[in-house]
GUTORBA-630268 format. One record per residue (C-alpha): x, z, y. Coordinates in steps of 0.5 Angstrom, whole numbers, plus 500, padded with zeros to 3 digits. Layout:
BEGIN
atom X = X&Z = Z&Y = Y
...
//
This chain:
BEGIN
atom X = 379&Z = 546&Y = 486
atom X = 386&Z = 550&Y = 488
atom X = 389&Z = 547&Y = 481
atom X = 388&Z = 541&Y = 481
atom X = 391&Z = 541&Y = 489
atom X = 397&Z = 543&Y = 485
atom X = 397&Z = 539&Y = 480
atom X = 396&Z = 533&Y = 485
atom X = 401&Z = 535&Y = 490
atom X = 406&Z = 536&Y = 484
atom X = 404&Z = 529&Y = 481
atom X = 405&Z = 526&Y = 488
atom X = 412&Z = 529&Y = 488
atom X = 413&Z = 527&Y = 482
atom X = 412&Z = 520&Y = 484
atom X = 415&Z = 520&Y = 491
atom X = 422&Z = 523&Y = 487
atom X = 421&Z = 517&Y = 481
atom X = 421&Z = 512&Y = 487
atom X = 427&Z = 514&Y = 491
atom X = 431&Z = 514&Y = 484
atom X = 436&Z = 509&Y = 482
atom X = 439&Z = 506&Y = 476
atom X = 446&Z = 506&Y = 474
atom X = 448&Z = 503&Y = 468
atom X = 454&Z = 508&Y = 465
atom X = 460&Z = 504&Y = 460
atom X = 464&Z = 508&Y = 455
atom X = 467&Z = 507&Y = 450
atom X = 468&Z = 509&Y = 442
atom X = 474&Z = 513&Y = 443
atom X = 476&Z = 510&Y = 436
atom X = 474&Z = 503&Y = 436
atom X = 474&Z = 502&Y = 443
atom X = 467&Z = 498&Y = 443
atom X = 463&Z = 498&Y = 448
atom X = 457&Z = 503&Y = 450
atom X = 452&Z = 502&Y = 455
atom X = 447&Z = 508&Y = 458
atom X = 442&Z = 508&Y = 463
atom X = 441&Z = 514&Y = 467
atom X = 436&Z = 515&Y = 474
atom X = 438&Z = 519&Y = 479
atom X = 436&Z = 520&Y = 486
atom X = 442&Z = 517&Y = 491
atom X = 441&Z = 524&Y = 495
atom X = 443&Z = 527&Y = 489
atom X = 449&Z = 524&Y = 488
atom X = 457&Z = 524&Y = 492
atom X = 462&Z = 518&Y = 493
atom X = 469&Z = 520&Y = 493
atom X = 475&Z = 515&Y = 495
atom X = 481&Z = 519&Y = 494
atom X = 487&Z = 517&Y = 496
atom X = 486&Z = 510&Y = 500
atom X = 493&Z = 510&Y = 504
atom X = 496&Z = 506&Y = 510
atom X = 503&Z = 506&Y = 505
atom X = 506&Z = 507&Y = 498
atom X = 513&Z = 507&Y = 497
atom X = 511&Z = 500&Y = 492
atom X = 510&Z = 495&Y = 497
atom X = 505&Z = 492&Y = 492
atom X = 502&Z = 498&Y = 491
atom X = 501&Z = 498&Y = 498
atom X = 498&Z = 491&Y = 498
atom X = 493&Z = 493&Y = 492
atom X = 490&Z = 498&Y = 496
atom X = 490&Z = 493&Y = 502
atom X = 486&Z = 489&Y = 497
atom X = 480&Z = 493&Y = 496
atom X = 479&Z = 496&Y = 502
atom X = 474&Z = 491&Y = 504
atom X = 470&Z = 491&Y = 498
atom X = 470&Z = 499&Y = 499
atom X = 467&Z = 498&Y = 506
atom X = 462&Z = 495&Y = 503
atom X = 461&Z = 500&Y = 499
atom X = 461&Z = 506&Y = 502
atom X = 456&Z = 502&Y = 508
atom X = 451&Z = 502&Y = 503
atom X = 452&Z = 509&Y = 500
atom X = 451&Z = 512&Y = 506
atom X = 445&Z = 508&Y = 507
atom X = 442&Z = 510&Y = 501
atom X = 443&Z = 517&Y = 502
atom X = 449&Z = 519&Y = 499
atom X = 454&Z = 523&Y = 501
atom X = 461&Z = 520&Y = 502
atom X = 467&Z = 524&Y = 501
atom X = 474&Z = 521&Y = 504
atom X = 480&Z = 525&Y = 501
atom X = 487&Z = 523&Y = 503
atom X = 490&Z = 529&Y = 499
atom X = 496&Z = 531&Y = 502
atom X = 496&Z = 528&Y = 509
atom X = 489&Z = 530&Y = 509
atom X = 492&Z = 536&Y = 516
atom X = 493&Z = 529&Y = 519
atom X = 486&Z = 528&Y = 521
atom X = 485&Z = 536&Y = 524
atom X = 480&Z = 535&Y = 530
atom X = 476&Z = 530&Y = 527
atom X = 469&Z = 532&Y = 526
atom X = 469&Z = 530&Y = 519
atom X = 474&Z = 535&Y = 517
atom X = 472&Z = 541&Y = 522
atom X = 466&Z = 541&Y = 518
atom X = 468&Z = 541&Y = 512
atom X = 474&Z = 548&Y = 513
atom X = 467&Z = 551&Y = 516
atom X = 463&Z = 550&Y = 509
atom X = 462&Z = 558&Y = 506
atom X = 467&Z = 560&Y = 501
atom X = 465&Z = 559&Y = 494
atom X = 468&Z = 560&Y = 487
atom X = 468&Z = 554&Y = 482
atom X = 465&Z = 555&Y = 475
atom X = 469&Z = 553&Y = 469
atom X = 463&Z = 549&Y = 466
atom X = 467&Z = 544&Y = 461
atom X = 473&Z = 544&Y = 458
atom X = 476&Z = 538&Y = 460
atom X = 481&Z = 534&Y = 455
atom X = 484&Z = 528&Y = 454
atom X = 490&Z = 524&Y = 450
atom X = 496&Z = 522&Y = 456
atom X = 493&Z = 517&Y = 460
atom X = 497&Z = 511&Y = 461
atom X = 503&Z = 510&Y = 466
atom X = 506&Z = 504&Y = 468
atom X = 511&Z = 507&Y = 472
atom X = 509&Z = 506&Y = 479
atom X = 512&Z = 500&Y = 482
atom X = 509&Z = 493&Y = 480
atom X = 516&Z = 489&Y = 484
atom X = 519&Z = 487&Y = 477
atom X = 526&Z = 487&Y = 476
atom X = 528&Z = 489&Y = 484
atom X = 524&Z = 496&Y = 484
atom X = 522&Z = 500&Y = 489
atom X = 524&Z = 507&Y = 491
atom X = 520&Z = 513&Y = 491
atom X = 519&Z = 516&Y = 499
atom X = 513&Z = 520&Y = 502
atom X = 512&Z = 514&Y = 507
atom X = 504&Z = 515&Y = 508
atom X = 501&Z = 518&Y = 514
atom X = 494&Z = 517&Y = 513
atom X = 488&Z = 512&Y = 511
atom X = 489&Z = 505&Y = 511
atom X = 487&Z = 504&Y = 518
atom X = 481&Z = 498&Y = 516
atom X = 477&Z = 504&Y = 511
atom X = 471&Z = 506&Y = 516
atom X = 470&Z = 513&Y = 517
atom X = 463&Z = 514&Y = 518
atom X = 460&Z = 519&Y = 523
atom X = 456&Z = 523&Y = 517
atom X = 463&Z = 523&Y = 512
atom X = 467&Z = 529&Y = 510
atom X = 474&Z = 529&Y = 509
atom X = 475&Z = 535&Y = 503
atom X = 481&Z = 536&Y = 499
atom X = 480&Z = 542&Y = 494
atom X = 476&Z = 543&Y = 489
atom X = 473&Z = 549&Y = 492
atom X = 472&Z = 544&Y = 499
atom X = 468&Z = 539&Y = 493
atom X = 464&Z = 543&Y = 491
atom X = 462&Z = 547&Y = 497
atom X = 459&Z = 539&Y = 498
atom X = 456&Z = 539&Y = 492
atom X = 452&Z = 546&Y = 493
atom X = 450&Z = 544&Y = 500
atom X = 447&Z = 537&Y = 498
atom X = 445&Z = 538&Y = 491
atom X = 450&Z = 534&Y = 489
atom X = 449&Z = 532&Y = 481
atom X = 453&Z = 526&Y = 481
atom X = 460&Z = 524&Y = 483
atom X = 462&Z = 517&Y = 484
atom X = 469&Z = 516&Y = 485
atom X = 474&Z = 510&Y = 488
atom X = 480&Z = 510&Y = 490
atom X = 488&Z = 510&Y = 488
atom X = 492&Z = 511&Y = 483
atom X = 487&Z = 512&Y = 478
atom X = 491&Z = 516&Y = 473
atom X = 495&Z = 519&Y = 477
atom X = 491&Z = 521&Y = 484
atom X = 484&Z = 520&Y = 483
atom X = 485&Z = 524&Y = 476
atom X = 490&Z = 529&Y = 478
atom X = 488&Z = 531&Y = 485
atom X = 485&Z = 537&Y = 486
atom X = 479&Z = 534&Y = 488
atom X = 480&Z = 529&Y = 483
atom X = 475&Z = 527&Y = 477
atom X = 478&Z = 532&Y = 472
atom X = 477&Z = 537&Y = 477
atom X = 470&Z = 536&Y = 479
atom X = 468&Z = 534&Y = 471
atom X = 471&Z = 541&Y = 469
atom X = 466&Z = 545&Y = 475
atom X = 459&Z = 541&Y = 471
atom X = 459&Z = 535&Y = 476
atom X = 457&Z = 529&Y = 472
atom X = 463&Z = 525&Y = 474
atom X = 463&Z = 517&Y = 474
atom X = 469&Z = 512&Y = 475
atom X = 467&Z = 505&Y = 479
atom X = 472&Z = 500&Y = 475
atom X = 472&Z = 495&Y = 480
atom X = 474&Z = 499&Y = 486
atom X = 480&Z = 503&Y = 483
atom X = 487&Z = 501&Y = 482
atom X = 492&Z = 504&Y = 477
atom X = 499&Z = 506&Y = 479
atom X = 502&Z = 500&Y = 477
atom X = 507&Z = 496&Y = 473
atom X = 509&Z = 489&Y = 472
atom X = 513&Z = 485&Y = 466
atom X = 512&Z = 478&Y = 467
atom X = 516&Z = 477&Y = 460
atom X = 511&Z = 480&Y = 456
atom X = 505&Z = 479&Y = 461
atom X = 504&Z = 485&Y = 463
atom X = 501&Z = 485&Y = 470
atom X = 497&Z = 490&Y = 474
atom X = 490&Z = 488&Y = 473
atom X = 492&Z = 489&Y = 466
atom X = 495&Z = 496&Y = 466
atom X = 488&Z = 498&Y = 471
atom X = 484&Z = 495&Y = 465
atom X = 488&Z = 499&Y = 461
atom X = 487&Z = 506&Y = 464
atom X = 479&Z = 504&Y = 466
atom X = 478&Z = 504&Y = 458
atom X = 482&Z = 510&Y = 457
atom X = 477&Z = 514&Y = 462
atom X = 471&Z = 510&Y = 458
atom X = 474&Z = 513&Y = 452
atom X = 476&Z = 520&Y = 454
atom X = 474&Z = 522&Y = 460
atom X = 468&Z = 519&Y = 464
atom X = 463&Z = 514&Y = 464
atom X = 464&Z = 507&Y = 469
atom X = 460&Z = 503&Y = 473
atom X = 461&Z = 496&Y = 477
atom X = 459&Z = 499&Y = 483
atom X = 458&Z = 492&Y = 487
atom X = 453&Z = 490&Y = 482
atom X = 449&Z = 496&Y = 482
atom X = 448&Z = 496&Y = 489
atom X = 447&Z = 488&Y = 488
atom X = 441&Z = 490&Y = 484
atom X = 438&Z = 495&Y = 489
atom X = 439&Z = 489&Y = 494
atom X = 444&Z = 493&Y = 498
atom X = 451&Z = 488&Y = 497
atom X = 453&Z = 482&Y = 501
atom X = 455&Z = 477&Y = 495
atom X = 456&Z = 472&Y = 500
atom X = 461&Z = 476&Y = 504
atom X = 469&Z = 475&Y = 502
atom X = 472&Z = 482&Y = 500
atom X = 477&Z = 480&Y = 495
atom X = 484&Z = 476&Y = 497
atom X = 488&Z = 473&Y = 491
atom X = 492&Z = 478&Y = 488
atom X = 500&Z = 476&Y = 488
atom X = 505&Z = 480&Y = 484
atom X = 510&Z = 482&Y = 486
atom X = 506&Z = 483&Y = 494
atom X = 511&Z = 481&Y = 498
atom X = 508&Z = 480&Y = 506
atom X = 512&Z = 478&Y = 512
atom X = 512&Z = 484&Y = 515
atom X = 515&Z = 488&Y = 508
atom X = 518&Z = 482&Y = 505
atom X = 520&Z = 482&Y = 497
atom X = 528&Z = 481&Y = 496
atom X = 531&Z = 478&Y = 490
atom X = 537&Z = 476&Y = 487
atom X = 535&Z = 473&Y = 480
atom X = 529&Z = 468&Y = 480
atom X = 522&Z = 471&Y = 480
atom X = 516&Z = 470&Y = 477
atom X = 510&Z = 471&Y = 481
atom X = 503&Z = 472&Y = 478
atom X = 497&Z = 470&Y = 482
atom X = 490&Z = 473&Y = 480
atom X = 482&Z = 474&Y = 482
atom X = 480&Z = 480&Y = 477
atom X = 474&Z = 482&Y = 481
atom X = 472&Z = 474&Y = 482
atom X = 472&Z = 471&Y = 475
atom X = 472&Z = 463&Y = 474
atom X = 475&Z = 463&Y = 481
atom X = 480&Z = 457&Y = 481
atom X = 487&Z = 459&Y = 485
atom X = 489&Z = 454&Y = 490
atom X = 497&Z = 455&Y = 494
atom X = 501&Z = 452&Y = 498
atom X = 508&Z = 453&Y = 500
atom X = 509&Z = 449&Y = 507
atom X = 506&Z = 454&Y = 511
atom X = 499&Z = 450&Y = 511
atom X = 492&Z = 454&Y = 509
atom X = 491&Z = 453&Y = 502
atom X = 485&Z = 448&Y = 500
atom X = 481&Z = 446&Y = 494
atom X = 486&Z = 440&Y = 495
atom X = 492&Z = 444&Y = 495
atom X = 497&Z = 445&Y = 489
atom X = 492&Z = 449&Y = 484
atom X = 495&Z = 455&Y = 480
atom X = 495&Z = 454&Y = 473
atom X = 501&Z = 459&Y = 470
atom X = 505&Z = 464&Y = 474
atom X = 510&Z = 461&Y = 479
atom X = 518&Z = 462&Y = 479
atom X = 521&Z = 462&Y = 485
atom X = 529&Z = 461&Y = 485
atom X = 529&Z = 461&Y = 493
atom X = 526&Z = 464&Y = 500
atom X = 519&Z = 462&Y = 499
atom X = 513&Z = 463&Y = 504
atom X = 507&Z = 463&Y = 500
atom X = 499&Z = 462&Y = 502
atom X = 493&Z = 462&Y = 497
atom X = 487&Z = 462&Y = 496
atom X = 481&Z = 462&Y = 491
atom X = 475&Z = 457&Y = 490
atom X = 469&Z = 456&Y = 486
atom X = 465&Z = 449&Y = 486
atom X = 469&Z = 448&Y = 493
atom X = 467&Z = 454&Y = 496
atom X = 472&Z = 459&Y = 498
atom X = 471&Z = 466&Y = 494
atom X = 477&Z = 469&Y = 496
atom X = 480&Z = 472&Y = 502
atom X = 487&Z = 468&Y = 503
atom X = 493&Z = 472&Y = 502
atom X = 501&Z = 471&Y = 504
atom X = 508&Z = 472&Y = 500
atom X = 514&Z = 473&Y = 503
atom X = 520&Z = 472&Y = 498
atom X = 527&Z = 472&Y = 501
atom X = 533&Z = 470&Y = 496
atom X = 539&Z = 474&Y = 498
atom X = 546&Z = 471&Y = 498
atom X = 552&Z = 473&Y = 495
atom X = 555&Z = 480&Y = 497
atom X = 560&Z = 479&Y = 502
atom X = 568&Z = 480&Y = 502
atom X = 570&Z = 486&Y = 506
atom X = 573&Z = 484&Y = 513
atom X = 579&Z = 484&Y = 515
atom X = 578&Z = 487&Y = 522
atom X = 572&Z = 492&Y = 522
atom X = 567&Z = 493&Y = 528
atom X = 569&Z = 500&Y = 529
atom X = 576&Z = 498&Y = 530
atom X = 574&Z = 494&Y = 536
atom X = 571&Z = 495&Y = 543
atom X = 565&Z = 490&Y = 544
atom X = 564&Z = 487&Y = 551
atom X = 557&Z = 489&Y = 552
atom X = 554&Z = 495&Y = 548
atom X = 546&Z = 496&Y = 550
atom X = 541&Z = 500&Y = 546
atom X = 534&Z = 503&Y = 545
atom X = 533&Z = 506&Y = 553
atom X = 533&Z = 504&Y = 561
atom X = 539&Z = 500&Y = 563
atom X = 540&Z = 501&Y = 571
atom X = 546&Z = 497&Y = 573
atom X = 550&Z = 497&Y = 566
atom X = 549&Z = 504&Y = 565
atom X = 544&Z = 506&Y = 559
atom X = 539&Z = 512&Y = 559
atom X = 539&Z = 513&Y = 552
atom X = 531&Z = 515&Y = 550
atom X = 530&Z = 521&Y = 546
atom X = 534&Z = 523&Y = 540
atom X = 537&Z = 516&Y = 539
atom X = 545&Z = 515&Y = 543
atom X = 549&Z = 509&Y = 544
atom X = 552&Z = 505&Y = 538
atom X = 556&Z = 510&Y = 533
atom X = 563&Z = 509&Y = 530
atom X = 563&Z = 509&Y = 522
atom X = 557&Z = 514&Y = 522
atom X = 549&Z = 513&Y = 523
atom X = 547&Z = 513&Y = 531
atom X = 544&Z = 520&Y = 529
atom X = 551&Z = 522&Y = 526
atom X = 550&Z = 522&Y = 519
atom X = 553&Z = 518&Y = 514
atom X = 552&Z = 511&Y = 514
atom X = 546&Z = 510&Y = 509
atom X = 542&Z = 503&Y = 507
atom X = 539&Z = 503&Y = 500
atom X = 541&Z = 509&Y = 497
atom X = 548&Z = 508&Y = 498
atom X = 553&Z = 511&Y = 503
atom X = 558&Z = 507&Y = 508
atom X = 564&Z = 510&Y = 510
atom X = 565&Z = 503&Y = 515
atom X = 560&Z = 501&Y = 520
atom X = 556&Z = 501&Y = 526
atom X = 549&Z = 506&Y = 527
atom X = 545&Z = 503&Y = 532
atom X = 537&Z = 504&Y = 534
atom X = 533&Z = 497&Y = 535
atom X = 533&Z = 494&Y = 540
atom X = 540&Z = 494&Y = 541
atom X = 545&Z = 488&Y = 542
atom X = 553&Z = 489&Y = 541
atom X = 557&Z = 483&Y = 544
atom X = 564&Z = 481&Y = 541
atom X = 570&Z = 477&Y = 543
atom X = 572&Z = 472&Y = 538
atom X = 579&Z = 471&Y = 537
atom X = 582&Z = 464&Y = 535
atom X = 584&Z = 468&Y = 528
atom X = 576&Z = 469&Y = 526
atom X = 573&Z = 465&Y = 521
atom X = 567&Z = 469&Y = 518
atom X = 562&Z = 475&Y = 521
atom X = 561&Z = 480&Y = 515
atom X = 556&Z = 485&Y = 514
atom X = 551&Z = 489&Y = 510
atom X = 545&Z = 490&Y = 514
atom X = 538&Z = 495&Y = 513
atom X = 534&Z = 501&Y = 516
atom X = 538&Z = 507&Y = 516
atom X = 536&Z = 512&Y = 510
atom X = 538&Z = 519&Y = 513
atom X = 530&Z = 521&Y = 514
atom X = 529&Z = 521&Y = 507
atom X = 534&Z = 527&Y = 507
atom X = 528&Z = 531&Y = 510
atom X = 522&Z = 531&Y = 504
atom X = 524&Z = 524&Y = 502
atom X = 522&Z = 521&Y = 509
atom X = 514&Z = 525&Y = 509
atom X = 510&Z = 521&Y = 514
atom X = 516&Z = 518&Y = 516
atom X = 518&Z = 512&Y = 512
atom X = 513&Z = 507&Y = 514
atom X = 516&Z = 506&Y = 520
atom X = 523&Z = 503&Y = 521
atom X = 523&Z = 496&Y = 521
atom X = 528&Z = 492&Y = 523
atom X = 531&Z = 485&Y = 525
atom X = 537&Z = 483&Y = 524
atom X = 540&Z = 477&Y = 528
atom X = 547&Z = 474&Y = 530
atom X = 549&Z = 470&Y = 535
atom X = 554&Z = 465&Y = 537
atom X = 556&Z = 464&Y = 544
atom X = 548&Z = 464&Y = 545
atom X = 546&Z = 460&Y = 539
atom X = 541&Z = 463&Y = 533
atom X = 547&Z = 463&Y = 528
atom X = 543&Z = 468&Y = 522
atom X = 538&Z = 472&Y = 521
atom X = 535&Z = 477&Y = 517
atom X = 527&Z = 478&Y = 514
atom X = 524&Z = 485&Y = 517
atom X = 528&Z = 490&Y = 513
atom X = 525&Z = 496&Y = 511
atom X = 526&Z = 503&Y = 508
atom X = 530&Z = 502&Y = 501
atom X = 530&Z = 496&Y = 501
atom X = 536&Z = 492&Y = 500
atom X = 541&Z = 491&Y = 505
atom X = 541&Z = 483&Y = 508
atom X = 547&Z = 480&Y = 506
atom X = 551&Z = 477&Y = 513
atom X = 557&Z = 471&Y = 511
atom X = 556&Z = 467&Y = 517
atom X = 562&Z = 463&Y = 519
atom X = 565&Z = 462&Y = 526
atom X = 566&Z = 456&Y = 529
atom X = 572&Z = 454&Y = 532
atom X = 572&Z = 455&Y = 539
atom X = 567&Z = 460&Y = 539
atom X = 567&Z = 465&Y = 544
atom X = 563&Z = 471&Y = 544
atom X = 559&Z = 474&Y = 537
atom X = 553&Z = 478&Y = 539
atom X = 550&Z = 483&Y = 533
atom X = 543&Z = 484&Y = 535
atom X = 537&Z = 489&Y = 532
atom X = 530&Z = 488&Y = 534
atom X = 524&Z = 492&Y = 532
atom X = 520&Z = 487&Y = 528
atom X = 514&Z = 486&Y = 533
atom X = 510&Z = 493&Y = 531
atom X = 514&Z = 498&Y = 536
atom X = 521&Z = 501&Y = 535
atom X = 519&Z = 508&Y = 532
atom X = 525&Z = 511&Y = 527
atom X = 528&Z = 503&Y = 528
atom X = 535&Z = 507&Y = 526
atom X = 539&Z = 501&Y = 524
atom X = 546&Z = 500&Y = 520
atom X = 551&Z = 495&Y = 521
atom X = 555&Z = 497&Y = 514
atom X = 563&Z = 494&Y = 512
atom X = 561&Z = 490&Y = 519
atom X = 567&Z = 486&Y = 521
atom X = 571&Z = 479&Y = 521
atom X = 574&Z = 475&Y = 516
atom X = 581&Z = 472&Y = 518
atom X = 583&Z = 469&Y = 512
atom X = 581&Z = 462&Y = 510
//
């Protein structure tokens, strides 16, 4: 009788376990031929961890930043389903994880028992394709470390964890009996692979690691002349993983089969390359090629507008890469059988004018009739805020050399937005000229760590109270905006304004470089 009871309990335990298991379709490739191989594997969701690596709020490449933004809605839906299935969700922002001190998701990790991580597998593979990290084409972005946290749209669950090291992830695997780790996040061949909580490290510790190929993006590159796009770069990196490192799954398809994916919800925007936005525009000199794609919505038809109106299936259909030779505002969406299947995306592209001549009369040699800046003003006297100063002549607002886009200028005015300088116009003044941009001295400390994402300044020139010229939003390491503004006969004053871009004035140090008046015809 006792034996029968034990057998019955064993059978019931097996049946309950089997009922809870899910089946994953694992995709690998033959290392020599690249031929796809599919295999099925059953696993209890409670033995599965999902690790989201470096879902940052900023990247020095503006296109890379927006490609992270593009996957966050999809990732949120997947992580919510993973939590509901009983999987353990880990959010790993790596080098900015300590900005989450005090979060229970981080503090609970620090309280875990210390563990020794075994070396189970010797993981080696050929070098992974790396396209250089910037997807903006000729006008390449410069490296800085401006991110200071995870994407603001990424949902942090109450039961999530925030590990940072191989040992911390392994401790969680031991705590919850995790045998499988599904990786989502960025940038595949750099962060997701190479970080201490990354796929290679945890595979070496004996975990079965899987890459979600629909929720990752490579460290991108872009060369439209040879049809090389960030999407193609990501495909190449994913294939490399499948050949040499780990199987992949299409996570949304897996969750759809389990009834855990809302197929009617729009989660994928149309992707734009290069991807400038109104808050971080793409500045260019020569005509640019802009590519539109829907890699996660095959068969979708892309429609766009250039007049500011919302795209519909009656708008212009996208059939090949677009060429822009002038300032352009792009709106784009995708449809299938007349139904919208992609979120709308915005593209902002600003053509810069010729480099202006040097002034005959520099601003530093003139006294403004009005000078106000960031602080409190009482009866015409300004009490400047924090570490800001009154506008500085021939140096930054903090007393350093004037620096814009990796160049140093000997002459100019350093300000902190918001700021206004007003100058009287003399009859001989014909034009106002300047190179204007975000001051880059904060990059001298840890390459702008945690701060480079914040400077955002719009420069404006008024003549007798009327707007004469305006820059787009100027960001860290974007090219200096080129002002060459004619001054009408009889004009009395020129006002030079630097404002924040609507997102607050934190670190909005700005420079009017080589600024002044041209008196010759």
